[in-house]
Backbone as ProteinMPNN parsed JSONL, in Angstrom:
{"seq_chain_A": "MKNLALIVSAATLALAALSSSVTVAQSPRAALEEAMSYDGLQKTKVKGIDLAYTRPGASLAGYTKVIIDPVEVSFRKDWDPNRTGSRMKVDAKERENIRSGVAQIVQEEFAKELGKGGAYQVVTEAGPDVLRLRANIADLYVNAPDTMTPGRTQVYTVSAGEMTLVAELVDSESGQAIARVVDRRESQGTGMMTLTNSVVNRQEASSIASSWARILRKLLDAAHGIGRK", "coords_chain_A": {"N_chain_A": [[91.44, 117.655, 69.639], [91.842, 117.073, 73.053], [90.335, 114.509, 75.035], [88.365, 112.503, 77.329], [88.767, 109.884, 76.488], [91.302, 109.963, 75.361], [92.82, 110.422, 77.618], [92.325, 108.074, 78.999], [93.665, 106.322, 77.292], [96.302, 107.246, 77.639], [96.602, 106.702, 80.346], [96.423, 103.927, 80.343], [98.745, 103.22, 78.93], [100.657, 104.234, 80.687], [100.246, 102.673, 82.984], [100.901, 100.167, 81.992], [103.602, 100.524, 81.379], [104.702, 101.049, 83.872], [104.746, 98.589, 84.994], [106.649, 97.248, 83.612], [109.861, 97.03, 81.902], [110.207, 98.727, 79.812], [111.598, 101.325, 77.862], [110.923, 104.62, 76.857], [110.831, 107.607, 74.732], [109.427, 109.77, 75.907], [108.354, 109.571, 79.167], [105.696, 107.358, 80.065], [104.259, 108.112, 82.335], [104.706, 110.866, 82.423], [103.454, 111.605, 80.065], [100.828, 110.953, 80.695], [100.322, 112.763, 82.813], [100.537, 115.135, 81.421], [98.328, 114.935, 79.72], [96.303, 114.971, 81.614], [96.395, 117.57, 82.562], [96.042, 119.354, 80.489], [94.263, 121.496, 79.922], [94.556, 123.445, 81.857], [94.169, 122.395, 84.411], [95.448, 121.553, 87.633], [97.848, 119.609, 89.421], [96.935, 117.873, 92.349], [96.37, 116.698, 95.746], [94.316, 114.065, 96.637], [92.805, 112.264, 99.079], [93.095, 108.798, 99.012], [93.158, 108.55, 96.272], [95.069, 107.858, 93.392], [96.082, 109.671, 91.404], [95.32, 113.009, 90.894], [93.803, 115.889, 89.47], [92.832, 119.275, 89.595], [90.783, 122.175, 88.853], [92.134, 125.34, 89.393], [90.745, 127.334, 91.939], [88.18, 126.428, 91.468], [85.042, 125.117, 92.666], [82.994, 122.68, 94.321], [80.775, 123.396, 95.604], [78.489, 124.589, 94.529], [76.963, 122.627, 93.405], [74.259, 120.453, 93.469], [73.081, 118.406, 92.246], [73.63, 115.527, 90.15], [74.722, 114.28, 87.051], [75.24, 111.113, 85.799], [77.161, 109.861, 83.447], [76.933, 107.201, 80.974], [78.96, 104.436, 81.786], [82.096, 103.615, 80.489], [83.953, 100.715, 79.67], [87.041, 99.038, 79.445], [89.143, 96.269, 78.701], [92.266, 95.025, 80.053], [95.053, 94.942, 77.888], [96.429, 92.527, 77.63], [94.661, 90.668, 78.517], [93.308, 87.666, 78.041], [91.714, 85.288, 78.713], [91.067, 81.802, 79.577], [87.904, 80.109, 79.782], [86.548, 79.604, 83.021], [87.773, 76.704, 84.496], [88.132, 75.449, 82.048], [89.61, 74.785, 78.79], [88.898, 76.389, 76.779], [88.701, 79.587, 75.256], [87.449, 82.678, 76.604], [84.694, 83.91, 74.946], [83.601, 86.425, 72.495], [80.986, 87.286, 73.126], [80.784, 86.599, 75.821], [82.826, 88.166, 76.878], [81.716, 90.669, 76.399], [79.494, 90.523, 78.064], [80.748, 90.504, 80.577], [82.055, 92.991, 80.484], [79.875, 94.817, 80.179], [78.521, 94.196, 82.494], [80.28, 95.045, 84.558], [80.322, 97.773, 83.96], [77.671, 98.467, 84.561], [77.598, 97.892, 87.305], [79.443, 99.792, 88.352], [78.185, 102.212, 87.646], [75.785, 101.961, 89.076], [76.699, 101.874, 91.737], [77.816, 104.424, 92.118], [75.495, 105.99, 91.761], [73.914, 105.042, 93.882], [75.425, 105.704, 96.194], [75.663, 108.527, 95.983], [73.018, 109.236, 96.109], [72.209, 108.712, 98.683], [70.44, 109.651, 101.573], [69.341, 111.834, 100.322], [70.763, 114.154, 99.787], [72.04, 114.743, 97.406], [70.837, 114.782, 94.145], [70.382, 112.443, 91.604], [70.298, 113.052, 88.245], [69.156, 113.578, 84.808], [69.343, 115.703, 83.115], [71.052, 118.698, 82.106], [72.024, 121.6, 84.083], [72.305, 124.662, 86.054], [73.111, 123.907, 88.599], [74.096, 121.383, 88.341], [76.298, 118.721, 88.276], [78.418, 116.908, 86.138], [79.382, 113.568, 85.864], [81.862, 111.812, 84.344], [82.882, 108.689, 83.759], [85.296, 106.224, 83.223], [86.306, 102.822, 83.032], [89.369, 101.412, 82.969], [91.793, 98.97, 81.856], [90.658, 96.62, 82.928], [90.877, 93.589, 84.616], [90.158, 90.333, 85.063], [90.703, 87.717, 87.138], [89.657, 85.096, 87.29], [87.383, 84.499, 85.256], [84.069, 83.748, 85.545], [81.851, 82.224, 83.615], [79.483, 80.998, 83.985], [79.045, 78.478, 82.853], [77.83, 75.12, 82.219], [78.983, 72.39, 84.26], [81.336, 73.506, 85.157], [84.455, 73.845, 86.9], [85.669, 74.308, 90.291], [87.487, 77.239, 91.108], [90.341, 78.677, 92.584], [91.724, 81.666, 93.775], [94.087, 84.272, 94.711], [93.39, 86.917, 94.399], [90.536, 88.549, 93.041], [90.782, 90.248, 90.898], [91.551, 93.318, 89.061], [91.085, 96.875, 88.431], [90.99, 100.105, 86.831], [90.031, 103.375, 87.55], [89.225, 106.079, 85.506], [88.351, 109.29, 85.484], [86.264, 112.219, 85.034], [85.092, 115.259, 86.451], [82.672, 117.466, 85.521], [81.346, 120.664, 84.65], [77.977, 120.775, 83.974], [76.658, 122.514, 82.221], [78.525, 124.311, 80.949], [80.498, 122.566, 80.183], [83.047, 122.614, 81.079], [85.925, 121.174, 82.511], [86.278, 120.28, 85.889], [87.635, 118.615, 87.574], [89.932, 115.846, 87.365], [90.613, 112.392, 87.663], [92.703, 109.529, 88.284], [92.78, 106.23, 89.259], [93.96, 103.197, 90.436], [92.745, 100.063, 91.417], [92.929, 97.019, 93.222], [91.227, 93.993, 93.884], [90.328, 93.193, 97.245], [92.293, 90.95, 98.603], [92.76, 88.076, 100.75], [95.2, 87.161, 101.154], [95.321, 84.515, 101.1], [94.466, 81.542, 99.273], [91.331, 81.665, 97.792], [87.969, 80.698, 96.981], [86.859, 81.587, 93.769], [84.256, 82.982, 91.96], [81.391, 83.922, 89.885], [79.737, 85.328, 91.638], [81.476, 86.185, 93.673], [83.222, 87.743, 92.092], [81.497, 89.783, 91.252], [80.833, 90.932, 93.73], [83.349, 91.905, 94.535], [83.883, 93.784, 92.516], [81.794, 95.563, 93.012], [82.526, 96.435, 95.567], [84.929, 97.838, 95.068], [84.011, 99.851, 93.304], [82.196, 101.128, 94.982], [83.919, 102.22, 96.875], [85.181, 104.219, 95.399], [82.967, 105.813, 94.843], [82.289, 106.697, 97.405], [84.418, 108.39, 97.968], [83.971, 110.502, 96.153], [81.522, 111.358, 97.171], [82.323, 112.261, 99.703], [83.911, 114.439, 98.967], [82.013, 116.156, 97.825], [80.355, 116.507, 100.064], [82.166, 117.809, 101.79], [82.528, 120.199, 100.386], [80.046, 121.327, 100.71], [79.919, 121.66, 103.383], [78.884, 119.622, 104.887], [78.688, 117.46, 107.615], [80.58, 118.782, 109.084], [81.63, 120.072, 112.228]], "CA_chain_A": [[91.144, 118.104, 71.003], [91.945, 115.971, 74.011], [89.108, 114.161, 75.752], [88.579, 111.459, 78.336], [89.287, 108.684, 75.834], [92.74, 110.162, 75.222], [93.404, 110.26, 78.951], [92.272, 106.64, 79.258], [94.756, 105.723, 76.534], [97.553, 107.607, 78.312], [96.641, 105.979, 81.615], [96.698, 102.526, 80.034], [100.167, 103.132, 78.596], [101.436, 104.482, 81.902], [100.132, 101.513, 83.865], [101.646, 99.074, 81.376], [105.031, 100.813, 81.483], [105.117, 100.97, 85.264], [104.919, 97.181, 85.353], [107.613, 96.649, 82.693], [111.139, 97.735, 81.837], [110.271, 99.39, 78.513], [112.031, 102.717, 77.911], [110.428, 105.41, 75.73], [111.377, 108.96, 74.719], [108.722, 110.499, 76.967], [107.834, 108.555, 80.078], [104.234, 107.278, 80.045], [103.709, 108.879, 83.455], [104.727, 112.272, 82.021], [102.414, 111.773, 79.054], [99.548, 110.938, 81.402], [100.166, 114.019, 83.555], [100.291, 116.185, 80.432], [96.944, 114.795, 79.281], [95.419, 115.336, 82.725], [96.479, 119.002, 82.877], [96.184, 120.112, 79.24], [93.414, 122.693, 79.843], [94.714, 124.32, 83.016], [94.03, 121.728, 85.7], [96.719, 121.416, 88.337], [97.964, 118.419, 90.253], [96.607, 118.062, 93.758], [96.262, 115.454, 96.49], [92.99, 113.654, 97.11], [93.007, 111.048, 99.868], [92.537, 107.578, 98.442], [93.228, 108.59, 94.81], [96.463, 107.823, 92.938], [96.46, 110.875, 90.653], [94.172, 113.912, 90.801], [94.027, 117.248, 88.977], [91.654, 120.111, 89.774], [90.888, 123.524, 88.302], [92.37, 126.311, 90.465], [89.634, 128.209, 92.285], [86.877, 125.799, 91.25], [84.422, 124.567, 93.874], [81.843, 121.806, 94.127], [79.719, 123.861, 96.509], [77.283, 125.0, 93.809], [76.306, 121.492, 92.755], [73.405, 119.615, 94.317], [72.591, 117.32, 91.392], [74.708, 114.89, 89.385], [74.469, 113.402, 85.91], [76.249, 110.06, 85.685], [77.191, 109.377, 82.077], [77.171, 105.766, 80.85], [80.34, 104.074, 82.09], [82.797, 102.845, 79.462], [84.869, 99.745, 80.268], [87.958, 98.353, 78.524], [89.98, 95.256, 79.341], [93.704, 95.129, 79.88], [95.384, 94.436, 76.556], [96.902, 91.146, 77.664], [93.641, 89.808, 79.119], [92.773, 86.719, 77.058], [91.648, 84.104, 79.581], [90.199, 80.657, 79.314], [86.746, 80.0, 80.656], [86.884, 78.955, 84.282], [87.708, 75.254, 84.464], [88.089, 74.979, 80.664], [90.692, 75.219, 77.926], [88.307, 77.265, 75.77], [88.829, 81.007, 75.539], [86.234, 83.472, 76.791], [84.36, 84.416, 73.616], [83.246, 87.842, 72.385], [79.736, 87.534, 73.849], [81.084, 86.517, 77.252], [83.598, 89.371, 77.198], [80.782, 91.795, 76.433], [78.684, 90.382, 79.275], [81.574, 90.945, 81.706], [82.282, 94.432, 80.332], [78.636, 95.552, 80.471], [78.193, 93.971, 83.893], [81.101, 95.945, 85.374], [79.836, 99.138, 83.706], [76.429, 98.637, 85.318], [77.935, 97.918, 88.728], [80.066, 101.074, 88.682], [77.164, 103.254, 87.555], [74.835, 101.772, 90.175], [77.329, 102.209, 93.02], [77.892, 105.887, 92.212], [74.14, 106.511, 91.951], [73.459, 104.661, 95.219], [76.141, 106.478, 97.208], [75.327, 109.944, 95.873], [71.611, 109.433, 96.438], [71.93, 108.456, 100.099], [70.013, 110.77, 102.4], [68.693, 112.88, 99.531], [71.567, 115.378, 99.691], [72.342, 114.984, 95.998], [69.883, 114.12, 93.276], [70.92, 111.958, 90.334], [69.384, 113.544, 87.218], [69.547, 113.278, 83.426], [69.402, 116.93, 82.326], [72.001, 119.703, 82.569], [71.475, 122.76, 84.768], [73.332, 125.45, 86.73], [73.565, 123.239, 89.826], [74.263, 119.977, 87.98], [77.648, 118.254, 88.006], [78.428, 115.719, 85.288], [80.445, 112.603, 86.121], [82.229, 110.949, 83.227], [83.754, 107.673, 84.35], [85.72, 105.073, 82.427], [87.102, 101.785, 83.687], [90.431, 100.952, 82.075], [92.648, 97.877, 82.324], [89.927, 95.615, 83.704], [91.508, 92.27, 84.567], [89.44, 89.382, 85.92], [91.592, 86.557, 87.247], [88.948, 83.842, 87.022], [86.056, 84.862, 84.745], [83.094, 82.666, 85.664], [80.817, 82.481, 82.607], [78.288, 80.236, 84.37], [78.839, 77.35, 81.943], [77.583, 73.856, 82.94], [80.105, 71.513, 84.503], [82.564, 74.236, 85.457], [85.139, 73.41, 88.12], [85.949, 75.368, 91.248], [88.783, 77.885, 90.901], [90.772, 79.444, 93.747], [92.71, 82.704, 93.474], [94.402, 85.188, 95.812], [92.677, 88.162, 94.126], [89.557, 88.41, 91.956], [91.235, 91.023, 89.752], [91.851, 94.735, 89.272], [90.592, 97.809, 87.431], [91.437, 101.481, 87.037], [89.058, 104.433, 87.275], [89.663, 107.328, 84.872], [87.099, 110.035, 85.556], [86.215, 113.68, 85.016], [83.94, 116.0, 86.961], [82.498, 118.528, 84.533], [80.16, 121.497, 84.758], [77.059, 120.21, 82.979], [76.247, 123.517, 81.246], [79.645, 124.854, 80.171], [81.372, 121.495, 79.736], [84.404, 122.816, 81.594], [86.368, 120.172, 83.48], [86.591, 120.768, 87.229], [88.619, 117.701, 88.155], [90.176, 114.556, 86.713], [91.3, 111.454, 88.566], [93.063, 108.18, 87.844], [93.03, 105.437, 90.46], [93.962, 101.755, 90.203], [92.381, 99.279, 92.595], [92.894, 95.568, 93.143], [90.279, 93.452, 94.857], [90.935, 92.946, 98.547], [92.542, 89.537, 98.873], [93.051, 87.729, 102.151], [96.544, 86.61, 101.194], [95.16, 83.063, 101.01], [93.685, 81.121, 98.121], [89.905, 81.59, 98.092], [87.13, 80.346, 95.844], [86.458, 82.714, 92.935], [83.182, 82.695, 91.004], [80.722, 85.13, 89.408], [79.217, 86.069, 92.791], [82.628, 86.852, 94.286], [83.69, 88.775, 91.167], [80.567, 90.915, 91.313], [80.986, 91.573, 95.039], [84.607, 92.645, 94.554], [83.71, 94.951, 91.649], [80.918, 96.486, 93.741], [83.293, 97.011, 96.671], [85.853, 98.832, 94.52], [83.224, 100.985, 92.795], [81.638, 101.819, 96.135], [84.975, 103.013, 97.51], [85.339, 105.43, 94.585], [81.771, 106.635, 95.024], [82.361, 107.325, 98.729], [85.374, 109.494, 97.889], [83.271, 111.619, 95.513], [80.515, 111.847, 98.112], [83.021, 113.021, 100.741], [84.33, 115.715, 98.38], [80.81, 116.987, 97.73], [79.953, 116.858, 101.429], [83.104, 118.806, 102.305], [82.27, 121.47, 99.715], [78.791, 121.863, 101.241], [80.007, 121.777, 104.83], [78.156, 118.54, 105.524], [79.513, 116.665, 108.513], [81.48, 119.608, 109.877], [81.111, 120.463, 113.546]], "C_chain_A": [[91.173, 116.911, 71.957], [90.592, 115.742, 74.682], [89.41, 113.007, 76.685], [89.15, 110.187, 77.722], [90.798, 108.77, 75.663], [93.437, 109.949, 76.558], [93.389, 108.792, 79.355], [93.423, 105.939, 78.553], [96.101, 106.002, 77.198], [97.697, 106.851, 79.626], [96.985, 104.512, 81.395], [98.176, 102.314, 79.721], [101.032, 103.29, 79.842], [101.416, 103.269, 82.823], [100.92, 100.329, 83.315], [103.145, 99.275, 81.557], [105.541, 100.68, 82.914], [105.354, 99.52, 85.707], [105.885, 96.46, 84.416], [108.898, 97.461, 82.702], [111.304, 98.475, 80.523], [110.667, 100.851, 78.698], [111.528, 103.446, 76.67], [110.962, 106.818, 75.847], [110.745, 109.833, 75.791], [108.114, 109.459, 77.883], [106.308, 108.55, 80.021], [103.595, 108.073, 81.178], [103.657, 110.361, 83.096], [103.651, 112.549, 80.983], [101.03, 111.804, 79.69], [99.315, 112.263, 82.117], [99.927, 115.19, 82.602], [98.842, 116.143, 79.959], [95.967, 115.231, 80.367], [95.33, 116.846, 82.917], [96.379, 119.904, 81.662], [95.379, 121.414, 79.196], [93.443, 123.522, 81.129], [94.52, 123.676, 84.366], [95.409, 121.506, 86.319], [96.682, 120.221, 89.282], [97.685, 118.743, 91.715], [96.546, 116.703, 94.439], [94.822, 115.237, 96.926], [93.186, 112.319, 97.819], [92.322, 109.86, 99.215], [92.6, 107.505, 96.935], [94.689, 108.676, 94.374], [96.9, 109.138, 92.305], [95.228, 111.75, 90.47], [94.616, 115.287, 90.325], [92.736, 118.028, 89.137], [91.886, 121.491, 89.162], [91.077, 124.52, 89.448], [91.157, 127.22, 90.682], [88.268, 127.604, 92.098], [86.364, 125.18, 92.544], [83.258, 123.665, 93.489], [80.625, 122.283, 94.924], [78.42, 124.211, 95.792], [76.492, 123.857, 93.207], [75.536, 120.64, 93.757], [72.819, 118.441, 93.537], [73.749, 116.797, 90.561], [74.133, 114.082, 88.224], [75.593, 112.372, 85.884], [76.184, 109.515, 84.262], [77.368, 107.861, 82.051], [78.658, 105.446, 81.007], [80.92, 103.229, 80.954], [83.834, 101.943, 80.143], [85.743, 99.119, 79.182], [88.839, 97.397, 79.311], [91.462, 95.58, 79.182], [94.087, 94.391, 78.594], [95.816, 92.975, 76.561], [95.892, 90.187, 78.289], [93.007, 88.931, 78.04], [92.614, 85.364, 77.739], [90.85, 82.949, 78.987], [88.969, 80.774, 80.2], [87.156, 79.255, 81.923], [86.691, 77.442, 84.176], [87.691, 74.665, 83.069], [89.329, 75.439, 79.912], [90.203, 76.173, 76.839], [88.42, 78.724, 76.207], [87.456, 81.634, 75.804], [85.909, 84.123, 75.453], [83.872, 85.864, 73.668], [81.974, 88.183, 73.172], [79.973, 87.531, 75.348], [81.899, 87.729, 77.711], [82.67, 90.575, 77.328], [79.895, 91.726, 77.674], [79.455, 90.854, 80.509], [81.743, 92.456, 81.665], [81.031, 95.229, 80.72], [78.216, 95.375, 81.922], [78.97, 94.878, 84.822], [80.65, 97.388, 85.194], [78.579, 99.429, 84.526], [76.703, 98.742, 86.815], [78.496, 99.272, 89.132], [79.024, 102.19, 88.673], [76.191, 103.162, 88.733], [75.435, 102.192, 91.519], [77.465, 103.725, 93.192], [76.505, 106.477, 92.478], [73.637, 106.227, 93.369], [74.103, 105.524, 96.297], [75.749, 107.947, 97.176], [73.888, 110.22, 96.299], [71.261, 109.212, 97.894], [71.525, 109.737, 100.824], [69.392, 111.919, 101.636], [69.488, 114.158, 99.391], [71.848, 115.754, 98.243], [71.393, 114.154, 95.137], [70.572, 113.693, 91.984], [69.899, 112.266, 89.246], [69.917, 113.19, 85.831], [69.683, 114.528, 82.567], [70.351, 117.934, 82.964], [71.28, 120.877, 83.243], [72.572, 123.485, 85.51], [73.882, 124.808, 87.995], [73.826, 121.749, 89.603], [75.713, 119.689, 87.598], [77.558, 116.998, 87.132], [79.638, 114.854, 85.639], [80.65, 111.75, 84.882], [83.249, 109.95, 83.759], [84.036, 106.553, 83.357], [86.456, 104.09, 83.326], [88.096, 101.262, 82.659], [91.164, 99.774, 82.703], [91.925, 96.884, 83.226], [90.589, 94.254, 83.502], [90.791, 91.379, 85.574], [90.255, 88.095, 85.96], [90.915, 85.237, 86.91], [87.536, 84.164, 86.543], [85.113, 83.67, 84.749], [81.956, 82.976, 84.707], [79.561, 81.645, 82.826], [77.999, 79.082, 83.411], [78.655, 76.057, 82.736], [78.872, 73.062, 83.126], [81.399, 72.225, 84.836], [83.163, 73.735, 86.772], [85.349, 74.601, 89.046], [87.361, 75.907, 91.024], [89.102, 78.744, 92.114], [91.849, 80.439, 93.323], [92.983, 83.518, 94.728], [93.62, 86.476, 95.659], [91.725, 87.94, 92.961], [89.995, 89.168, 90.715], [91.508, 92.466, 90.102], [91.208, 95.573, 88.177], [91.008, 99.222, 87.814], [90.333, 102.453, 86.655], [89.763, 105.621, 86.629], [88.409, 108.183, 84.747], [87.305, 111.539, 85.502], [84.966, 114.154, 85.731], [83.836, 117.254, 86.119], [81.261, 119.349, 84.858], [79.205, 121.111, 83.636], [76.652, 121.219, 81.914], [77.397, 123.982, 80.361], [80.531, 123.759, 79.576], [82.801, 121.628, 80.227], [84.747, 121.775, 82.656], [86.752, 120.834, 84.793], [87.673, 119.901, 87.867], [88.751, 116.457, 87.291], [90.927, 113.673, 87.69], [91.63, 110.161, 87.842], [93.394, 107.396, 89.106], [92.894, 103.957, 90.143], [93.631, 101.034, 91.504], [92.428, 97.786, 92.274], [91.931, 95.063, 94.2], [91.012, 93.071, 96.134], [91.079, 91.459, 98.804], [92.856, 89.315, 100.343], [94.498, 87.274, 102.305], [96.531, 85.093, 101.121], [94.331, 82.746, 99.772], [92.22, 80.981, 98.532], [89.129, 81.294, 96.812], [86.708, 81.613, 95.106], [85.37, 82.26, 91.97], [82.481, 83.993, 90.641], [80.186, 85.979, 90.56], [80.344, 86.852, 93.464], [83.125, 87.986, 93.391], [82.799, 90.007, 91.217], [80.707, 91.667, 92.635], [82.251, 92.425, 95.095], [84.515, 93.894, 93.69], [82.847, 96.008, 92.337], [81.673, 97.188, 94.862], [84.244, 98.094, 96.182], [85.092, 100.061, 94.054], [82.641, 101.807, 93.937], [82.679, 102.693, 96.823], [85.237, 104.296, 96.722], [84.157, 106.375, 94.789], [81.793, 107.367, 96.367], [83.337, 108.506, 98.73], [84.715, 110.711, 97.248], [82.24, 112.211, 96.465], [81.159, 112.698, 99.207], [83.472, 114.386, 100.222], [83.149, 116.667, 98.257], [80.345, 117.434, 99.117], [80.851, 117.942, 102.002], [82.846, 120.177, 101.687], [81.011, 122.139, 100.246], [78.799, 122.005, 102.752], [79.261, 120.707, 105.574], [79.106, 117.715, 106.383], [80.495, 117.487, 109.34], [80.826, 119.989, 111.186], [81.291, 121.939, 113.758]], "O_chain_A": [[90.585, 115.867, 71.676], [89.811, 116.675, 74.868], [90.558, 112.583, 76.821], [89.932, 109.486, 78.364], [91.499, 107.768, 75.804], [94.518, 109.363, 76.616], [94.332, 108.312, 79.984], [94.079, 105.072, 79.129], [96.942, 105.109, 77.309], [98.792, 106.411, 79.976], [97.744, 103.923, 82.164], [98.785, 101.35, 80.185], [102.014, 102.571, 80.026], [102.446, 102.883, 83.375], [101.532, 99.577, 84.073], [103.875, 98.329, 81.852], [106.672, 100.251, 83.14], [106.074, 99.265, 86.673], [105.951, 95.231, 84.407], [109.013, 98.455, 83.42], [112.425, 98.82, 80.149], [110.143, 101.538, 79.576], [111.686, 102.951, 75.553], [111.481, 107.21, 76.893], [111.445, 110.554, 76.502], [107.425, 108.552, 77.415], [105.688, 109.61, 79.938], [102.517, 108.643, 81.008], [102.685, 111.044, 83.42], [103.01, 113.6, 81.01], [100.166, 112.579, 79.281], [98.224, 112.826, 82.035], [99.201, 116.126, 82.935], [98.201, 117.184, 79.811], [94.917, 115.798, 80.066], [94.308, 117.353, 83.382], [96.608, 121.108, 81.777], [95.773, 122.348, 78.498], [92.478, 124.215, 81.451], [94.688, 124.343, 85.387], [96.398, 121.3, 85.616], [95.648, 119.875, 89.853], [98.142, 119.757, 92.242], [96.657, 115.67, 93.779], [94.194, 116.12, 97.511], [93.677, 111.359, 97.224], [91.132, 109.902, 98.904], [92.152, 106.519, 96.349], [95.458, 109.468, 94.918], [97.966, 109.662, 92.629], [94.209, 111.293, 89.952], [95.668, 115.787, 90.724], [91.658, 117.508, 88.848], [93.024, 121.921, 88.975], [90.271, 124.546, 90.378], [90.616, 127.796, 89.738], [87.275, 128.195, 92.523], [87.143, 124.774, 93.406], [82.617, 123.866, 92.457], [79.575, 121.641, 94.911], [77.349, 124.135, 96.396], [75.464, 124.08, 92.568], [76.085, 120.171, 94.755], [72.141, 117.586, 94.107], [74.716, 117.51, 90.295], [73.189, 113.309, 88.389], [76.769, 112.732, 85.941], [75.253, 108.788, 83.916], [77.898, 107.289, 83.004], [79.509, 106.118, 80.423], [80.31, 102.253, 80.517], [84.509, 102.366, 81.082], [85.246, 98.719, 78.129], [89.23, 97.68, 80.443], [91.854, 96.322, 78.281], [93.515, 93.353, 78.263], [95.585, 92.261, 75.585], [96.216, 89.031, 78.562], [92.243, 89.428, 77.212], [93.297, 84.403, 77.385], [90.078, 83.106, 78.041], [88.988, 81.446, 81.231], [88.017, 78.376, 81.883], [85.616, 76.957, 83.822], [87.288, 73.516, 82.892], [90.016, 76.367, 80.339], [91.002, 76.703, 76.067], [88.253, 79.046, 77.384], [86.438, 81.172, 75.288], [86.752, 84.814, 74.881], [83.745, 86.451, 74.743], [81.893, 89.235, 73.806], [79.426, 88.366, 76.068], [81.684, 88.25, 78.805], [82.812, 91.391, 78.238], [79.58, 92.757, 78.27], [78.895, 91.518, 81.381], [81.594, 93.13, 82.684], [81.11, 96.19, 81.486], [77.63, 96.277, 82.519], [78.407, 95.427, 85.77], [80.598, 98.147, 86.161], [78.443, 100.504, 85.11], [76.116, 99.574, 87.507], [78.077, 99.843, 90.139], [78.985, 103.016, 89.585], [75.822, 104.181, 89.316], [74.751, 102.798, 92.344], [77.253, 104.248, 94.286], [76.356, 107.36, 93.322], [73.003, 107.084, 93.985], [73.426, 106.016, 97.2], [75.527, 108.551, 98.225], [73.577, 111.304, 96.791], [70.135, 109.491, 98.308], [72.184, 110.77, 100.703], [68.954, 112.894, 102.247], [68.952, 115.162, 98.922], [71.889, 116.933, 97.894], [71.185, 112.967, 95.387], [71.263, 114.489, 91.348], [68.762, 111.798, 89.311], [70.981, 112.586, 85.694], [70.095, 114.436, 81.411], [70.453, 118.022, 84.187], [70.095, 121.117, 83.008], [73.687, 122.969, 85.593], [74.993, 125.124, 88.42], [73.784, 120.953, 90.541], [76.277, 120.331, 86.712], [76.716, 116.132, 87.368], [80.767, 115.34, 85.703], [79.74, 111.056, 84.428], [84.35, 110.329, 84.16], [83.123, 106.011, 82.734], [87.144, 104.487, 84.266], [87.711, 100.738, 81.614], [91.158, 99.601, 83.922], [92.509, 96.365, 84.178], [90.83, 93.824, 82.374], [90.812, 91.635, 86.778], [90.469, 87.459, 84.928], [91.531, 84.356, 86.31], [86.59, 84.11, 87.329], [85.336, 82.693, 84.034], [81.174, 83.893, 84.956], [78.684, 81.589, 81.964], [76.838, 78.745, 83.18], [79.247, 75.898, 83.803], [79.743, 73.062, 82.256], [82.464, 71.609, 84.801], [82.441, 73.258, 87.648], [85.224, 75.754, 88.634], [88.302, 75.15, 90.785], [88.235, 79.459, 92.617], [92.776, 80.086, 92.594], [92.218, 83.468, 95.691], [93.22, 87.079, 96.655], [92.053, 87.233, 92.009], [89.635, 88.792, 89.6], [91.676, 92.815, 91.271], [90.832, 95.054, 87.126], [91.336, 99.499, 88.968], [89.766, 102.364, 85.565], [90.771, 106.109, 87.14], [87.501, 107.844, 83.988], [88.359, 112.061, 85.866], [83.908, 113.531, 85.634], [84.794, 118.02, 86.011], [80.244, 118.805, 85.289], [79.591, 121.12, 82.466], [76.328, 120.818, 80.796], [77.249, 124.04, 79.14], [81.231, 123.988, 78.589], [83.67, 120.847, 79.84], [83.968, 121.525, 83.576], [87.47, 121.834, 84.805], [88.522, 120.397, 88.608], [87.823, 116.065, 86.584], [91.771, 114.146, 88.451], [90.933, 109.752, 86.913], [94.194, 107.842, 89.928], [91.86, 103.508, 89.647], [94.172, 101.359, 92.56], [92.02, 97.354, 91.196], [91.829, 95.638, 95.283], [92.177, 92.675, 96.099], [90.118, 90.785, 99.176], [93.175, 90.25, 101.077], [94.973, 87.031, 103.415], [97.583, 84.455, 101.083], [93.582, 83.593, 99.284], [91.898, 80.277, 99.489], [89.58, 81.601, 95.709], [86.261, 82.584, 95.717], [85.538, 81.276, 91.251], [82.929, 85.065, 91.048], [80.179, 87.208, 90.476], [80.189, 88.03, 93.784], [83.418, 89.076, 93.883], [83.286, 91.138, 91.223], [80.699, 92.898, 92.656], [82.236, 93.531, 95.635], [85.01, 94.952, 94.078], [83.134, 97.202, 92.256], [81.491, 98.384, 95.089], [84.357, 99.149, 96.805], [85.475, 101.188, 94.368], [82.598, 103.036, 93.868], [82.361, 103.783, 97.3], [85.488, 105.346, 97.315], [84.332, 107.589, 94.895], [81.368, 108.518, 96.458], [83.107, 109.503, 99.413], [84.876, 111.83, 97.736], [82.101, 113.431, 96.553], [80.613, 113.731, 99.597], [83.422, 115.377, 100.951], [83.274, 117.855, 98.554], [79.986, 118.595, 99.316], [80.368, 118.887, 102.626], [82.933, 121.197, 102.371], [80.905, 123.365, 100.24], [77.803, 122.422, 103.344], [79.016, 120.847, 106.773], [80.186, 117.323, 105.94], [81.174, 116.942, 110.211], [79.616, 120.205, 111.249], [80.917, 122.462, 114.808]]}, "name": "protein", "num_of_chains": 1, "seq": "MKNLALIVSAATLALAALSSSVTVAQSPRAALEEAMSYDGLQKTKVKGIDLAYTRPGASLAGYTKVIIDPVEVSFRKDWDPNRTGSRMKVDAKERENIRSGVAQIVQEEFAKELGKGGAYQVVTEAGPDVLRLRANIADLYVNAPDTMTPGRTQVYTVSAGEMTLVAELVDSESGQAIARVVDRRESQGTGMMTLTNSVVNRQEASSIASSWARILRKLLDAAHGIGRK"}
């Protein structure tokens, strides 16, 4: 049975193929779209999202509470960097610290945005008015991972990095998927070389996660008629 992990895998393959000249029997993009729509969801347009599928006739109007599942994060397959200012590779513990840190940031940004103004309550138990958000971060790539080691040198980059959101909105009681999205974001560079460190990396990750959270909030608001004149 297909699940979000399968869609993450398809998304990872599609993103890798789009940036290479590899030819396969079935295009990775087609495989991704098949995985996104396997249970009846249909392709639609959502402003600010690369690829979105929704269930025909489904509505978010009945949901006033949201469960945010723990966020899963995976690195891009070719990400094997040195420590900032060093020839030593980022070790397993440091990789886990980065992975768990990004997971926490994404979860916090969604909870913060959805909880603004008290319109939607972030909860932990299923119910008839509870929407479940399952979010994965795929292809995380940090250009200059700052592991806070003593004596590190200053590093300048054009972009802090990139990551891709693969997410499902699910009815918390039935488990039926209402929507799925895939969206790749790169940190907002200035086009000039700028200092990159752990503070900058965290700020950029927060900014990207916040932009995704605002899109979900706008969809919920629209379904409830919030902000309409």
